[in-house]
C-alpha positions as CSV (number, residue, x, y, z in Angstrom):
1,M,-82.9,-123.9,182.5
2,T,-84.8,-120.6,182.8
3,T,-87.5,-119.9,185.3
4,T,-90.4,-117.4,185.0
5,S,-91.1,-115.2,187.9
6,P,-94.7,-115.3,189.2
7,L,-95.0,-111.6,188.8
8,T,-94.1,-111.7,185.1
9,P,-97.2,-110.7,183.1
10,V,-98.4,-113.3,180.7
11,P,-99.0,-111.9,177.2
12,D,-102.5,-112.0,175.9
13,L,-102.4,-114.1,172.7
14,T,-106.1,-113.7,171.9
15,P,-106.4,-112.1,168.4
16,A,-107.9,-108.6,168.5
17,P,-111.1,-108.2,166.5
18,D,-110.8,-106.5,163.2
19,A,-111.6,-102.8,163.6
20,P,-114.2,-101.5,161.1
21,A,-112.9,-99.4,158.3
22,P,-113.5,-95.7,158.8
23,G,-115.6,-95.6,155.6
24,G,-117.5,-98.9,156.4
25,P,-121.1,-99.1,157.5
26,R,-120.2,-99.4,161.2
27,G,-117.9,-96.4,161.1
28,R,-120.6,-94.3,159.4
29,F,-123.5,-95.0,161.8
30,K,-121.9,-95.5,165.2
31,I,-123.0,-92.7,167.5
32,G,-121.1,-91.9,170.7
33,A,-122.3,-90.2,173.8
34,G,-123.2,-86.6,173.3
35,Q,-123.2,-86.9,169.5
36,Q,-126.1,-86.2,167.2
37,L,-127.2,-87.6,163.9
38,K,-126.7,-85.3,161.0
39,G,-129.4,-84.9,158.4
40,G,-128.7,-84.8,154.7
41,P,-130.3,-82.7,151.9
42,F,-133.3,-85.0,151.6
43,T,-134.0,-84.6,155.4
44,Y,-134.0,-80.9,155.2
45,L,-136.2,-81.0,152.0
46,A,-138.7,-83.3,153.7
47,L,-138.8,-81.0,156.8
48,V,-139.4,-77.9,154.6
49,V,-142.2,-79.6,152.7
50,V,-143.9,-80.8,155.9
51,G,-143.5,-77.4,157.5
52,L,-145.0,-75.6,154.6
53,G,-147.9,-78.0,154.3
54,S,-148.6,-77.5,158.0
55,V,-148.5,-73.7,157.9
56,F,-150.3,-73.2,154.6
57,P,-153.9,-73.7,155.9
58,L,-153.3,-71.1,158.6
59,Y,-151.8,-68.7,156.0
60,W,-154.6,-69.3,153.6
61,T,-157.1,-68.5,156.4
62,L,-155.2,-65.2,157.0
63,V,-155.3,-64.4,153.3
64,A,-159.0,-65.2,152.8
65,A,-159.9,-63.2,156.0
66,S,-158.1,-60.1,154.7
67,H,-160.1,-59.9,151.3
68,D,-163.7,-59.6,150.4
69,Q,-165.7,-62.6,149.2
70,Q,-165.5,-61.6,145.5
71,R,-161.8,-61.5,145.6
72,V,-161.6,-64.8,147.5
73,L,-163.7,-66.6,144.8
74,D,-161.6,-65.2,141.9
75,S,-159.6,-67.5,139.8
76,P,-156.7,-67.5,140.5
77,P,-157.3,-66.8,144.2
78,P,-155.1,-64.2,146.0
79,L,-151.9,-65.4,147.6
80,V,-151.0,-62.4,149.7
81,P,-153.0,-60.8,152.5
82,G,-155.2,-57.8,151.7
83,G,-156.3,-54.8,153.7
84,K,-159.7,-55.9,155.0
85,L,-158.7,-58.1,157.9
86,W,-159.8,-55.8,160.7
87,H,-163.0,-55.0,158.9
88,N,-163.9,-58.7,158.5
89,I,-163.0,-59.5,162.1
90,Q,-165.3,-56.7,163.3
91,A,-168.1,-58.0,161.1
92,A,-167.6,-61.6,162.4
93,W,-167.4,-60.3,166.0
94,E,-170.7,-58.5,165.7
95,Q,-172.6,-61.1,163.7
96,A,-171.7,-64.1,165.8
97,N,-171.2,-62.4,169.2
98,L,-167.6,-63.8,169.3
99,G,-166.8,-61.9,172.5
100,K,-169.2,-64.0,174.6
101,A,-168.4,-67.1,172.6
102,I,-164.7,-66.8,173.4
103,V,-165.3,-66.3,177.1
104,N,-167.6,-69.4,177.1
105,S,-165.1,-71.5,175.3
106,V,-162.3,-70.5,177.8
107,I,-164.6,-71.4,180.7
108,V,-165.6,-74.7,179.1
109,A,-162.2,-75.8,177.9
110,G,-160.5,-74.7,181.1
111,C,-162.8,-76.5,183.5
112,I,-162.8,-79.7,181.4
113,T,-159.0,-79.6,181.2
114,V,-158.4,-79.0,185.0
115,A,-161.0,-81.6,186.0
116,T,-159.7,-84.2,183.5
117,L,-156.1,-83.8,184.8
118,F,-157.2,-84.1,188.4
119,F,-159.6,-87.1,188.1
120,C,-157.6,-89.0,185.5
121,T,-154.3,-88.6,187.4
122,L,-156.0,-90.0,190.6
123,A,-157.7,-92.8,188.8
124,G,-154.5,-93.6,186.8
125,Y,-152.5,-93.8,190.0
126,A,-155.1,-96.0,191.6
127,F,-155.2,-98.5,188.7
128,A,-151.4,-98.5,188.3
129,K,-150.1,-98.7,191.9
130,M,-152.9,-99.5,194.3
131,R,-154.1,-103.0,195.1
132,F,-157.9,-103.5,195.4
133,R,-160.4,-106.1,194.6
134,G,-161.8,-105.9,191.0
135,R,-159.1,-103.7,189.7
136,G,-158.7,-105.6,186.5
137,A,-162.4,-105.8,185.8
138,L,-162.9,-102.1,186.4
139,M,-160.0,-101.2,184.1
140,T,-161.5,-103.4,181.4
141,A,-164.8,-101.7,181.8
142,V,-163.2,-98.3,181.5
143,I,-161.4,-99.3,178.3
144,A,-164.6,-100.9,177.0
145,T,-166.3,-97.5,177.1
146,L,-164.0,-96.3,174.4
147,T,-165.7,-98.6,171.9
148,I,-169.1,-96.9,172.5
149,P,-169.9,-94.2,169.9
150,P,-170.6,-90.9,171.5
151,Q,-173.7,-90.4,169.3
152,L,-175.5,-93.2,171.2
153,S,-175.5,-91.2,174.4
154,V,-176.7,-87.9,172.9
155,V,-180.5,-88.5,173.3
156,P,-180.4,-89.7,177.0
157,L,-177.8,-87.1,177.9
158,F,-179.9,-84.3,176.3
159,M,-183.0,-85.5,178.3
160,L,-181.0,-85.7,181.5
161,M,-179.6,-82.1,181.1
162,S,-183.2,-80.9,180.4
163,D,-184.6,-82.7,183.4
164,I,-182.1,-81.1,185.8
165,G,-182.5,-77.6,184.3
166,W,-179.2,-77.3,182.6
167,G,-180.6,-76.9,179.0
168,G,-178.8,-74.1,177.2
169,K,-176.3,-73.6,180.1
170,L,-172.5,-74.2,180.1
171,E,-172.9,-76.8,182.8
172,S,-174.5,-79.2,180.3
173,V,-171.3,-79.1,178.3
174,I,-168.8,-79.2,181.2
175,F,-170.1,-81.9,183.5
176,P,-170.5,-84.8,181.0
177,T,-166.9,-84.5,180.0
178,L,-165.1,-83.9,183.4
179,V,-163.3,-87.3,183.1
180,G,-162.6,-89.5,180.1
181,A,-161.6,-93.1,179.7
182,F,-158.7,-92.2,177.4
183,G,-157.2,-90.0,180.1
184,V,-157.5,-92.7,182.8
185,F,-155.8,-95.2,180.5
186,F,-153.2,-92.8,179.4
187,M,-152.2,-91.8,183.0
188,R,-152.3,-95.4,184.2
189,Q,-149.9,-96.6,181.4
190,Y,-147.5,-93.7,182.2
191,L,-147.5,-94.2,185.9
192,L,-146.8,-97.9,185.6
193,E,-143.3,-97.1,184.3
194,A,-142.6,-93.6,185.7
195,L,-143.5,-94.2,189.3
196,P,-141.7,-97.0,191.2
197,Y,-143.4,-98.9,193.9
198,E,-140.4,-98.3,196.2
199,L,-140.9,-94.6,196.0
200,V,-144.5,-94.8,197.1
201,E,-143.7,-97.3,199.9
202,A,-140.8,-95.1,201.1
203,A,-143.2,-92.2,201.4
204,K,-145.7,-94.3,203.4
205,V,-142.9,-95.6,205.7
206,D,-142.0,-91.9,206.4
207,G,-145.6,-91.4,207.6
208,A,-147.1,-89.7,204.6
209,S,-150.8,-90.0,204.1
210,N,-152.4,-91.0,200.8
211,I,-153.1,-87.3,200.0
212,R,-149.5,-86.4,200.8
213,V,-148.2,-89.2,198.6
214,V,-150.3,-88.0,195.7
215,W,-149.2,-84.4,196.2
216,S,-145.5,-84.9,196.9
217,V,-144.8,-88.1,194.9
218,V,-147.4,-88.9,192.3
219,L,-148.0,-85.4,190.8
220,P,-144.3,-84.6,190.3
221,A,-143.8,-87.9,188.6
222,A,-146.9,-87.5,186.4
223,R,-146.2,-83.9,185.4
224,P,-144.9,-84.7,181.9
225,A,-147.8,-86.9,181.0
226,M,-150.2,-84.3,182.5
227,M,-148.9,-81.6,180.2
228,V,-149.5,-83.8,177.2
229,L,-153.0,-84.9,178.4
230,G,-153.9,-81.3,179.2
231,M,-152.9,-80.1,175.7
232,L,-155.0,-82.9,174.1
233,T,-157.9,-82.3,176.3
234,F,-157.9,-78.5,175.9
235,V,-157.7,-78.7,172.1
236,Q,-160.5,-81.3,172.0
237,A,-162.8,-79.2,174.3
238,W,-162.0,-76.0,172.4
239,N,-162.8,-77.5,169.0
240,D,-165.8,-79.5,170.1
241,F,-168.9,-78.7,168.0
242,F,-171.4,-81.5,168.0
243,W,-172.5,-81.7,171.7
244,P,-172.3,-77.9,172.4
245,F,-174.4,-77.3,169.3
246,L,-177.1,-79.5,170.7
247,A,-176.9,-78.5,174.3
248,L,-176.5,-74.7,174.0
249,N,-178.5,-72.0,172.2
250,Q,-177.6,-69.0,170.1
251,E,-177.7,-66.6,173.0
252,N,-175.1,-68.6,175.0
253,P,-172.8,-70.3,172.4
254,T,-169.2,-71.6,172.5
255,L,-166.8,-70.4,169.8
256,Q,-167.4,-73.3,167.5
257,V,-171.2,-72.9,167.7
258,A,-170.8,-69.2,167.0
259,L,-168.7,-70.0,163.9
260,G,-171.4,-72.4,162.8
261,Q,-173.9,-69.6,162.9
262,L,-171.7,-67.5,160.6
263,S,-171.8,-70.2,157.9
264,A,-175.5,-71.2,158.5
265,S,-177.0,-68.6,156.1
266,Y,-178.0,-69.4,152.5
267,T,-175.0,-67.5,151.0
268,P,-172.4,-67.1,153.8
269,D,-169.6,-64.5,153.3
270,Q,-166.5,-66.7,153.2
271,S,-164.2,-63.9,154.1
272,I,-166.1,-63.2,157.3
273,V,-166.2,-66.9,158.1
274,M,-162.5,-67.1,157.7
275,A,-162.0,-64.1,159.9
276,G,-164.0,-65.9,162.6
277,A,-161.9,-69.1,162.1
278,L,-158.7,-67.1,162.4
279,V,-159.9,-65.6,165.7
280,S,-160.8,-69.0,167.0
281,T,-157.3,-70.3,166.2
282,L,-155.3,-67.6,167.9
283,P,-156.0,-68.8,171.5
284,L,-154.7,-72.3,170.6
285,L,-151.5,-70.8,169.2
286,L,-151.1,-68.7,172.3
287,V,-151.5,-71.8,174.5
288,F,-148.8,-73.7,172.6
289,I,-146.4,-70.7,172.6
290,V,-146.7,-70.3,176.3
291,F,-146.6,-74.1,177.3
292,G,-144.9,-75.4,174.2
293,K,-141.6,-76.2,176.0
294,Q,-143.4,-78.1,178.8
295,I,-145.6,-80.0,176.3
296,V,-142.6,-81.1,174.1
297,G,-140.7,-82.0,177.3
298,G,-143.6,-84.2,178.4
299,I,-143.7,-85.9,175.0
300,M,-140.0,-86.5,175.0
301,A,-140.1,-87.8,178.6
302,G,-142.8,-90.3,177.6
303,A,-140.8,-91.4,174.6
304,V,-137.6,-92.0,176.7
305,K,-139.5,-94.0,179.3
306,G,-141.1,-96.0,176.5
C-alpha cells in the first residue's frame, strides 16, 4: 500500500483550450500591448484620395488667385500656379480694405473664443459637479435653445444693438456670442467623466475655495476639451458672415464681410476674389499649425474617455 505525501502536487487534469492557429482569424486580429494595426494597400489608397480631396480646394484657390480672370475662365482651366498672385493680393487688399478687416476679425474671433472658453467651462463645471435646485430644468432650457433658428433673433437683436448705440461697431458682433449653448453642453458632458467628485471634495477638504478649485482642479482637467472647443469656436467666429454683414458697415467690416464686398459687383474679378479668400484662409492654417498638437491631443483624450 502506497501513501501520497500531502506536499505532493496534484496534477491538473483539466484539458487545455485549443490554441488558435497562427493563420486563423484570432491569430490575425489579436493585438497585444504596444502593438499597432497595420494598414493594407486599400487603406493607403483611401487615405491618399481623402487627403487629395481635402487639399484640392485650397490648391485651386492658390491657382485661381495667381492668374487673371480670363485665364481662370478658360477651358480647360489652369492647373499650375501663375505669376500674378502678389498683384491680385494687392488688388484685393486695396479694394476691400483687408488690413482693417483682418484686424477686426482677429479681435472678434479672439474675444469670442476666450469668453466662450471661460463662461462655458464654468457653466459646464456647475452643471456637471455642483448640486443646486433646478439644475436639470436649467440644463434642459440651455439645450432647448439649440433648436431655435438663429434667424429668428436677428430683428430683435439688431434693434437692441441700435438702441444701445452699438450699430456698426464690433461690440454688436462680440457680445451676443460670448457664450453658447453648445459649449456649455460640450463642457458639461466632458467634465462628467473627466473630473471625479473625489478630486473636487479632496480640494475642498484641504481648504481650497471655489475659485481655487476651478483654477487648480477644473481647468487642468478640462484643458483637452477646451482646446477642441476653442478651435471650433474660433473657426466659426472667423467664418461667420450673416450677422456681421447685418451688424457692421463697409467702413468697419470683418474679413468675411470684406470678401463679400469683393464679389458684390456686377462682374466680379474671380482671381481677385480668390486672392482675398486665400488671405482669409492663411490665419486659420497658422492657428492649426501652432496649436495642432494640442487640438489633436484634446480630441484623442476625449475619445479615450468616451
